[in-house]
N, C-alpha and C positions, 0 to 999 in steps of 0.2 A: 632316533628314539622311536621304538615300536611299543606302544602301550600294551599290546597283546602279549609281548614276550618279556615284559619288564619283570625283574626279580628284585628281591631285597638287595642282593649283591650288586646288581647293575645300577640300582638307584643310588646306593652308597658310592659306587665308583663315579657316577656322574657328578655327585656333590664333592667328592674328594679328588677328582681327576687322577685316579689311581690306574693309569694305563699308559702305554708308551705313546699313543696317539690320541689327542683330544681335539674334537671339532666343536667349536662353540661360536657365539656371535661376538662382534666387537662390543656391543652394549654389555653383555655378560662379563666380558673380559675387563673392561675399564671399571664397570660398577663394582666388581669384586675387589679391584685394587684400592678403591676408595670406600669400601664398606666397613662397618664396625661390628657386625653380628658374627658370632662364631660359625654359623652355618654357611655364611657367605665367604668367610675368610679362610676356612680350613683347607681350601685347595691351593692357597697361594704359595706354599713351600714348594709345590711342583714346578713353579716357574724358574727356580734357580737352576742354572746350567742347562736350560732348555733352548730349543729353537722356536721362536714365536713368529709365525707367518701371519701377517695382517693383510687380508684381502680387501680390496677397495679402500686403500689407506687414505684416500682423499676425502673420505666422508667425515672427518673430524670437524665438529662444529667449532667455529672460531672462538666462541665464548668459553670453551673448555680446552683450548689449544695448549696453553702454558702447562696446566696440571697434567695433561695426557702425555706431552712430550717429556716433562720432568720425570714422570713415572717410567717411561721407556728408557730414558737415560740412566735412571737409578738401577733398573734391572740389568742393563748392559755393564755399567761401571762396577757395581758392587755385588752382583749376583751371578756374574759370568754367563748371562743369557745372550743369545744372538737374535736380533730382530730383523726380519725380512719384510720390506714394504712392497706389496704387489698391487699394481693398478695400471690401467692404460693411460692415466693422467697423473703422473707423479706429482705430489703436492709441493715439491720444492721446500722441504722443511729442514734442509741442511743449515748448520750454523754459518752465519756470515755477518759482516759488520752491521748491516741494516736489519738483521734478524737474529738477535743475540740469544733467543730462546731455542734456536734450532738444534738439531741433533749433531753431535760431533762424529768424525771418522766415518761418514757415510760414503759408500762407494757403489758404483754400478756393478751388478753381477754380470750383465751382458756387455761385451765390448762393443764400442761404436754404436750406441743406441740410435743415432741419426740415420746411419746406413740401414739399420734394421727397420726403422720406421718407414723409410722410403720403399724398402723391399716389400713391406706388408701393407702398403697403402691400398685400400679397397673402395674408398668412397670419395665423392666430391661434395663439399658443403657449400651451400649458397644461402645467403640471407635475403629473403623475399619481402621483408618489412611488414607493415601493418596489413592484416588480413581479417575480414569479417568471417563469421561462421559460414555464410553463404558462399563466399569465395573459396574457402577451404573445402566445403562440400563438393563444389564443382570440380576442384582439382582432384579430389579423391575419386570421384566418379569417372574421371578420365583414365584411371589406372586400374589394371586387373588385379594386381597384388600390391597392396600398399598398407603401411602402418602409420598411424598418426598418434603422437604422444602429447598429452596436454597436462596441465599442472594440478587440476582439481578434479575430484570425483563428479562434482556437479557439471563442470564443463564437458567432461567425457560423456556423461549421459545426454546432455543437450545436443552435442555434436553428433552422437550416435543416432539420436532420434531425428535430427535434421537430415542425416544421410539416408534415412528411410529403412524401415525394417524389411529384411530380406535374408534368405538363406546364405547369401554371400557376405553379409555384414556381421561383424562381431564386436563385442564390447568387453573390456577387461578393466577391473578396478578392485580396490579393497572393499567395495560395497558387496562384492561377491565373496562368499566364504571360500577358504582355500581349496576345499574339495571341488567346489563348483568351478573355480578358476582352473584347476588342474584338468578337469574334463574338457573345458573350453579350449585350453591350450593344445590338447591332443587333437581336437577337431581342426584347429587352425594349422597345426603342423602337417596334418594329413592332407589338407587341401592344398597348401603351398607346395608340398612335396610332389604332387601329381599335376601341378600347374593349373588348378581350378581357380576361378575368381575368388578373391579373398581380400576384403577390406576391413581393417581392424582399427578401432578407436580405443585408446588405452590411456591409463595414467602411468605413473612412474614404476608401477609394479613389474613392468616388462624389462626394466633397464639393467637389472643385475641378476645373474644366475638363470636367465631364461634363454634357452637356445632356439631363437627364431631368426629367420633370415628372409628379408624382403628386398626386392630390387629398388624400392622407393620408400623413404621414411620422411615424414613431416614431424617437426619438433617445435612446440611452443617455446618461446625464449626462456632460457633458464641459465644456470651456470655452465661454464665450458665443460666441466666434468660431466654434467648431465647430458649435454649435447654429444660428447664423446661416447657416453653409454648408449645413447639412442643410435649413434652411428654404428655401434657394435651389433645392432639388429639389422643392418643393411649390408647385403653382399657378404654376409658373415664368413662364409666358407670360400670366398673368392670364386663362386660358381658362375659369375657373369663374365662375358667376354670383354666388357667395358667396366668402368667404375660404376658403383652404385650411386644413387642420387639422394642427398640429404638436404631438405629444405627447412630452414629455421624461420619462424614467423612470430610477429607480435600479435597477440589476440585482442579482440575488442572487449574482453571481460576484465574490467579493472580489478575486481576481487581476486580473480585467478592470477593476475600479475603480481599481487602482493606477496605470494608465498615464496617466490624466489627473487624478491626485489634486489637484495644485496648482490647475490651472485649473478643475476641477470644483468644488472648495471655494469658489473665488471666485464662480463662476457661481451656486452654491446660495445664497450670501449675497445676491447681487444679485436673484435671482428672488423672494426673500422680500420684497423692498422695492418692486419695480416690477410693476404689473399686466401691462405689456407689456415683457418682458425684452429685446426687440430695439430699443427706441427709443433715441434718441441719448443721453439722460441715463443710461440703464442701461449703455450701451456705455462711456461715460466712467467710470462708477463701477467697472465690471469691470476696465478697464485701470489704474485708480488702485490697485486692490487687487493686481493681478497684476504690474504694472511698477513703479509709483511706490513701493509699500511694500516692495519687495524689494531695497533698496539694497545689502545685503551680498552679493547674488548677481549684481549688474550686470556684473561682470567676474570670474567664478568662477575662470578660469584665469590671472588677472593678466596678460592679454595686454599691456595698456598699460604695465605696469611695464618691459617690454623696450625701451621707447622714451624713457626718461628721458634727458635730455641728459648725455652723458659728460663728466666733468671734464677729461679729457686733451684739451688744445686741438689736439694734432696729429691726433687722431682724433675730431672732434666728432660724427660720425654712425656711430660704432661700435655700432650697435644690435644687439639679439639676434634677427636675422632667422630663423636656423635654429630657435631655440626657439619663436618665434612660429608659424612654419609647422607645427611639430610639435604645438603646443598648440591651434591654431585648427582645430577639426574640427566643423563644423556637424552633420555626420552621422558618427557613429563606426561604421565598418564592421568594426572589429577582430574582433568576435565572430561575423561572418557570412561565409558562402561562397555561391558561385553555382552553381546546378544548371541545366543546359540540358535542357529537356523535349522529347522527340520528339512534339510535339502536331501533328496534322494532317499533310498530305502534305509541306508545305514543312519543317516541323519535323523530320520523320523523315529527309528527304533531307539536311538540314543536319547532323544527328547522324551520318549515314553518312559524309559528307565529313570531319567532324571526327575520326572514328575512324581514318581512313586517313592523315591528315596527321601527319607526325612532330612538327610544332609548328604551332599555329593562327596564321594571318596576321591582319593588322589588318582586312582586308575581311570575313573570315568571322566574326570576333569581333563586328563591328558588326551583321552579319545575325543573330547569335545573340541580340542584346539582346531581341528580340521573343519569345524562348522561354525566358528565364531567370527562375527563381524563387530568391529569397534564402532560405537556411536557416541556422538557428543552428548554431554549430560542434558542439554536443552531438549533434545529429542527423547532421551531416556525419561526425563521427568514428565513429559507430556504423555508418553505411551505406557509407562510401567504399570499403571493400574488397569489399562484397557487391553493393550495388545501384547504386553510383555509380562510374563510371570516370573517374579523374583525367586531364584532358587538358592542363591548364596552371595552375600555381600553385594558387589556390583556386577553380578552375573545373572542373566535372565534368559528365558526361552521365548522366542517369537511365537505367539499363539495364533496369529492370523497371517500366515505366509501368503495366502491367496490374495490378500489386500496389500501387503507391504513388501513382498519379495517377488521380484520379476526374474524369470528364467533368462532374460536378456541382459538386465542391468543390475540385478541383485537388490539389496535392501534400499528402500526409499522411505524415510520418515520425513515428510515434507516440512515439519516444524523445526527441523534441526538448524535452520539458518543457512545463509548463502555460502556455498563453496567450501564446506568443511573438508580440509585436506588432511588425511592421516595415512596415506598409502606408504609413506617411508617406514612405517613400522614393519 
């Protein structure tokens, strides 16, 4: 989407999916399937007789697993659609006796996946157990090119500061607006490409869709799918003569460990059983623990209860569409607000335009996306009268970037509370 080139026709096409090829997000896809507003639903007829390719298919939250799989099954059975699940860690969502909600008639596109996995093996994974920030810092300083991925924005900032500010050290997180992150990623790629010293501390923002390749990667304990994603930033193109090294560790930050507690516990069990936690058997075991053994959580919001056939024959399809739309929220934005950061010349010019407008229009709001940082409502409430100028609903402009926005680590509203993690957005 290029806001500068948007027309009425292109905007309607994006709402109606009136094109041979549509690229969207999983959140947009599933939310549309369970929406009840005409503007959100008018695209759905395009899914009939289509090919639906779901990238990173393992990211389905277990709390919405049953309704999401039921929707995919419905599209295949009754609307002649084809669903393709793409991921490095297949989530094992095929139907079987101990997983009755799984998808039927699933088959591998690639013959002999185990042989393919062995041929493409690029890394060696080692669990190094409990590590303090000081120990991780020392390990990072021994490497010339290394990436360390942790679970929260606060931990990333603390570890980056412990590493020491230097032209060789970089930080990445959703505390930096997208335009800022893009510029920093270019710097990192350029340094790695020519073999310069480059040490990066990041959150999960680098784990999907980011083309980085380091000889050494450290990953704070998380789900096996996240560890596999981190391993995808190590020896990514097979450029090393030997295997890349991936080290998984437990952090000393209790609050940081909470964010992936469920998946991390499953991963820890699997890593104790398999020498290579990324092989196909380990992957199946992980999803058996995370998906199959969580039956009570498969439909935590009871979404499918809204679609039981109504007894009144006069209204056989009197389903709870409004309740469904309200309950089905893959991403819960209720506790977060958006702050536009005047970063760079374009960001500053955009904020100047926004201040002068009585109400922001659709075009300028789209342009603002590259300069938005999500903040928790606690931080928003503290700063909205002092450092954030409200321009529209839960959207504000950062008025004092020199105080609250760092070129190294991005936005820092200290009153937001410990370890707010929102990078998966």
